[in-house]
Structures are given as C-alpha cells and as structure tokens.
NUFI-994753 format. One record per residue (C-alpha): z, y, x. Coordinates in steps of 0.25 Angstrom, whole numbers, padded with zeros to 4 digits, always signed. Each point is the difference from the previous one (the first is absolute). Layout:
BEGIN
ZYX/...
***
This chain:
BEGIN
+0042+0026+0076/-0004+0001-0015/-0005-0012-0006/-0007-0002-0012/-0009-0011-0008/-0013+0005-0008/-0004-0011-0011/-0014+0005-0001/-0009+0012+0007/+0004+0014-0002/+0002+0013+0007/+0014+0002+0004/+0008+0011+0003/+0013-0002+0008/+0008+0014+0003/+0016+0002+0005/+0009+0011-0008/+0015+0004+0003/+0010-0001-0009/-0004+0014-0006/-0013-0006-0005/-0008+0009+0010/-0012-0009+0007/+0001-0001+0013/-0010-0009+0007/-0012-0006-0007/-0001-0014+0007/-0013-0004-0006/-0011+0003-0011/-0011-0011+0001/-0006-0010-0006/+0004-0014+0003/-0004-0015-0005/+0012-0009-0006/+0007-0006+0009/+0014+0003+0008/+0001+0013+0010/+0011+0007+0008/+0000+0015+0004/+0008+0007+0010/+0008+0012-0003/+0002+0007+0016/+0011+0009-0008/-0010+0012+0002/-0001+0010-0012/-0015+0005-0003/+0002+0011+0011/+0003-0010+0011/+0015+0003+0000/+0011-0010+0002/+0008-0003-0013/+0015+0001+0000/+0006-0014-0002/+0004-0002-0014/-0007-0007-0012/-0013+0002-0005/-0008-0004-0013/-0013-0009+0002/-0010+0001-0011/-0013-0010+0000/-0009+0002-0013/-0013-0003-0003/-0008+0000-0013/+0009-0010-0007/+0013+0000+0007/+0010+0008+0006/+0011-0005+0010/+0013+0007+0004/+0008-0004+0011/+0011+0007+0009/+0000-0001+0015/+0010+0005+0010/-0005+0007+0013/+0009-0003+0012/-0003+0009+0014/
***
C-alpha cells in the first residue's frame, strides 16, 4: 500500500524504482482531486514479472511537489 495526500487537484505520477534508480513500475499517471489516496503495488514490474524482495523507491510527484518514500517488498 502506498498512501498519499493531495492538497489540491492535480495530475500525479507515481512510480517505483530499484536502488540503482531504474524505473521498474509506473503505477499511476492520473488527474485527481484533492484528498487522501491509496495505491497498491503488487510487486510486478512493467513487463508483468515479479520483482525480487528488497528495498525500492517510490516517487510521487505533481506540478508542485515531489515526494520520495522507501518501501520494502517481501515475498
């Protein structure tokens, strides 16, 4: 689960990267109104393959801000 809050409406981009900085999954690229949201990453990459257990970087950004979170994927 990846939870985030938008103070005002905007288009958000939510992506997952490995620790080498390579993008492994695009989760959202959507226009949303202000509010609190939850997105789910099922552990798959953009090609539908299961990613190995480990630490990943989640980037959430819009026109005004950027947020980085570290998450641990456990199998």
